[in-house]
C-alpha positions as CSV (number, residue, x, y, z in Angstrom):
1,M,28.6,17.9,-5.2
2,G,29.6,17.8,-1.6
3,M,28.2,15.3,0.9
4,S,25.0,16.5,2.6
5,L,25.1,17.4,6.3
6,L,22.9,14.3,7.1
7,H,25.0,11.9,5.1
8,R,28.2,13.2,6.5
9,R,27.0,12.9,10.0
10,E,26.0,9.2,9.4
11,A,29.3,8.6,7.6
12,I,31.2,9.8,10.6
13,V,29.1,7.6,12.9
14,L,29.8,4.5,10.7
15,T,33.5,5.2,10.5
16,S,33.5,5.6,14.3
17,I,32.0,2.1,14.6
18,D,34.8,0.8,12.3
19,V,37.4,2.4,14.4
20,I,35.8,1.0,17.7
21,N,35.6,-2.4,16.1
22,E,39.4,-2.3,15.3
23,F,40.8,-0.5,18.4
24,G,38.1,-0.8,21.0
25,I,36.1,2.1,22.4
26,Q,39.1,3.5,24.2
27,G,40.9,3.6,20.9
28,L,38.3,5.8,19.4
29,S,39.8,9.1,18.3
30,T,38.3,11.9,16.3
31,R,41.7,12.3,14.6
32,E,41.5,8.7,13.2
33,V,37.9,9.1,12.2
34,A,38.7,12.4,10.4
35,K,41.7,10.7,8.6
36,R,39.5,7.8,7.3
37,Q,36.8,10.3,6.2
38,G,39.2,12.6,4.6
39,I,38.1,15.6,6.6
40,S,39.5,17.7,9.3
41,E,38.8,17.1,13.0
42,G,37.1,20.5,12.9
43,T,34.4,19.1,10.5
44,I,33.6,16.4,13.0
45,F,33.0,18.9,15.8
46,K,30.6,20.8,13.4
47,H,28.4,17.7,13.8
48,F,29.2,16.6,17.3
49,Q,30.3,19.2,19.9
50,T,32.2,16.6,21.9
51,K,33.6,13.1,21.5
52,N,30.9,11.9,24.0
53,E,28.3,13.3,21.7
54,L,29.7,11.3,18.9
55,I,29.7,8.1,21.0
56,L,26.0,8.8,21.9
57,A,25.3,9.0,18.2
58,V,27.1,5.6,17.7
59,L,24.9,4.1,20.6
60,D,21.7,5.5,18.9
61,Y,22.8,3.9,15.6
62,Y,23.5,0.7,17.5
63,S,20.1,0.5,19.1
64,Q,18.1,2.0,16.1
65,Y,16.1,-1.1,15.5
66,D,15.2,-2.0,19.0
67,T,11.7,-0.4,19.0
68,D,11.1,-1.5,15.5
69,I,11.7,-5.2,16.4
70,V,9.3,-5.0,19.3
71,E,6.6,-3.3,17.2
72,S,7.1,-5.8,14.4
73,I,6.3,-8.6,16.9
74,K,3.1,-6.8,17.8
75,L,2.1,-6.3,14.2
76,K,2.8,-9.9,13.2
77,N,0.7,-11.2,16.2
78,L,3.2,-14.0,16.8
79,K,2.6,-16.8,19.2
80,A,4.5,-16.3,22.5
81,T,7.5,-18.6,21.9
82,E,7.6,-17.6,18.2
83,A,7.9,-14.1,19.4
84,I,11.0,-14.9,21.5
85,N,12.7,-16.6,18.5
86,Y,11.8,-13.6,16.1
87,F,13.2,-11.2,18.7
88,I,16.6,-13.0,19.0
89,N,16.7,-13.8,15.2
90,A,16.3,-10.1,14.3
91,Y,19.4,-9.2,16.3
92,A,21.4,-12.2,15.1
93,E,20.7,-11.4,11.5
94,Y,21.6,-7.7,12.1
95,Y,24.8,-8.6,13.8
96,Q,25.8,-11.2,11.2
97,N,25.3,-8.8,8.4
98,Y,27.1,-6.0,10.3
99,P,29.9,-7.6,12.4
100,Q,31.4,-4.4,13.3
101,I,28.4,-3.4,15.3
102,T,29.1,-6.2,17.8
103,A,32.1,-4.2,19.1
104,L,29.4,-2.0,21.0
105,T,28.0,-5.1,22.8
106,Q,31.4,-5.9,24.1
107,A,32.0,-2.3,25.3
108,Y,29.1,-1.9,27.8
109,D,31.4,-2.1,30.8
110,V,33.8,0.6,29.6
111,L,31.0,2.8,28.4
112,S,29.1,2.6,31.7
113,C,32.1,4.0,33.6
114,D,31.6,7.4,32.0
115,P,28.9,9.4,33.8
116,K,27.9,11.1,30.6
117,L,27.2,7.7,28.8
118,T,26.1,5.4,31.6
119,D,22.5,6.4,31.3
120,K,22.3,5.7,27.5
121,V,24.1,2.3,28.0
122,K,21.6,1.3,30.9
123,E,18.7,2.5,28.7
124,I,19.7,0.2,25.8
125,Y,20.6,-2.8,28.0
126,L,17.6,-2.6,30.1
127,Y,15.2,-2.1,27.2
128,R,16.4,-5.2,25.5
129,L,16.4,-7.3,28.7
130,K,12.9,-6.0,29.7
131,S,11.6,-6.7,26.2
132,M,12.8,-10.2,26.5
133,Q,11.2,-10.7,29.8
134,V,7.9,-9.3,28.6
135,L,8.0,-12.0,25.8
136,I,8.9,-14.7,28.4
137,I,6.0,-13.7,30.6
138,E,3.6,-13.9,27.6
139,S,5.0,-17.3,26.9
140,Q,4.3,-18.3,30.5
141,K,0.7,-17.0,30.3
142,S,0.1,-19.1,27.1
143,G,1.4,-22.2,29.0
144,D,4.5,-22.7,26.9
145,I,6.9,-21.9,29.7
146,S,6.4,-22.7,33.4
147,K,5.1,-20.0,35.5
148,N,7.5,-21.2,38.2
149,I,10.5,-20.0,36.1
150,D,11.8,-16.6,37.1
151,S,11.3,-14.6,33.8
152,K,14.1,-12.1,34.6
153,K,16.6,-14.9,35.3
154,L,15.6,-16.6,32.0
155,S,16.0,-13.3,30.2
156,H,19.6,-13.1,31.6
157,I,20.2,-16.7,30.4
158,I,19.1,-16.0,26.9
159,W,20.9,-12.5,26.6
160,G,24.0,-13.8,28.3
161,S,24.2,-16.7,25.9
162,F,23.6,-14.3,22.9
163,N,26.4,-11.9,24.2
164,D,28.9,-14.7,24.9
165,I,28.3,-16.2,21.5
166,C,28.9,-12.8,19.9
167,L,32.3,-12.6,21.8
168,S,33.3,-16.0,20.7
169,W,32.4,-15.2,17.0
170,R,34.5,-12.0,17.2
171,L,37.5,-13.9,18.8
172,C,37.6,-16.6,16.2
173,G,37.4,-14.0,13.4
174,Y,33.8,-14.6,12.5
175,C,34.6,-18.3,11.7
176,F,31.1,-19.7,12.1
177,S,27.4,-18.7,11.3
178,L,26.5,-16.3,14.1
179,K,22.8,-16.6,13.3
180,E,22.7,-20.4,13.0
181,Y,24.7,-20.9,16.3
182,I,22.7,-18.4,18.2
183,M,19.3,-19.8,17.1
184,S,20.2,-23.4,17.8
185,T,21.4,-22.3,21.3
186,I,18.2,-20.4,22.0
187,K,16.2,-23.4,20.7
188,M,18.2,-25.6,23.1
189,I,17.4,-23.4,26.1
190,L,13.7,-22.9,25.2
191,D,13.1,-26.5,24.4
192,D,14.4,-27.4,27.8
193,F,12.0,-25.1,29.6
194,I,9.1,-26.0,27.4
195,D,9.8,-29.7,27.9
196,N,9.8,-29.2,31.7
197,Q,6.6,-27.3,31.5
198,Q,5.0,-30.2,29.5
199,E,6.1,-32.7,31.9
200,T,4.6,-30.8,34.9
201,T,1.1,-30.4,33.1
């Protein structure tokens, strides 16, 4: 029995992620995706009218767990600093189990240069940054992190560290535990701010 339309669409997206991982976003071609899928390029365009539409579907897949992670934090009723760790840990686990997806994190700059893609890239980037900032603000309200700290800047420090570690992980051929390295780094960052807060109270 042939592959269902829904499964074929997802298979094309997953293969596209593999191609992006190997050749970069600029090396993504529908011809290569079709070859790996064993289908014609025409079949791809039955599911995605343009290459940009395919890339948008890839970005949707890349960010599919964003709202789920935030909602899980609310449901678990975690303490403020625990929520920050849970948030980062969720992405670290996802990326460690699916290394190819980290290629999208490294492609933000290139993707944002395309007017048809820039809004989606900004949406993903700002949602994650803002979600982290909200968690930091909650931690400040609970007294764990000093209110004198700029929550947006701390969000940038945490996400910047996360993305830089992902890049190092890719460059060394996934030679260390991404999750362990990221979580120990975030702990080091948060411990410094928590210790500073405790010293001033």
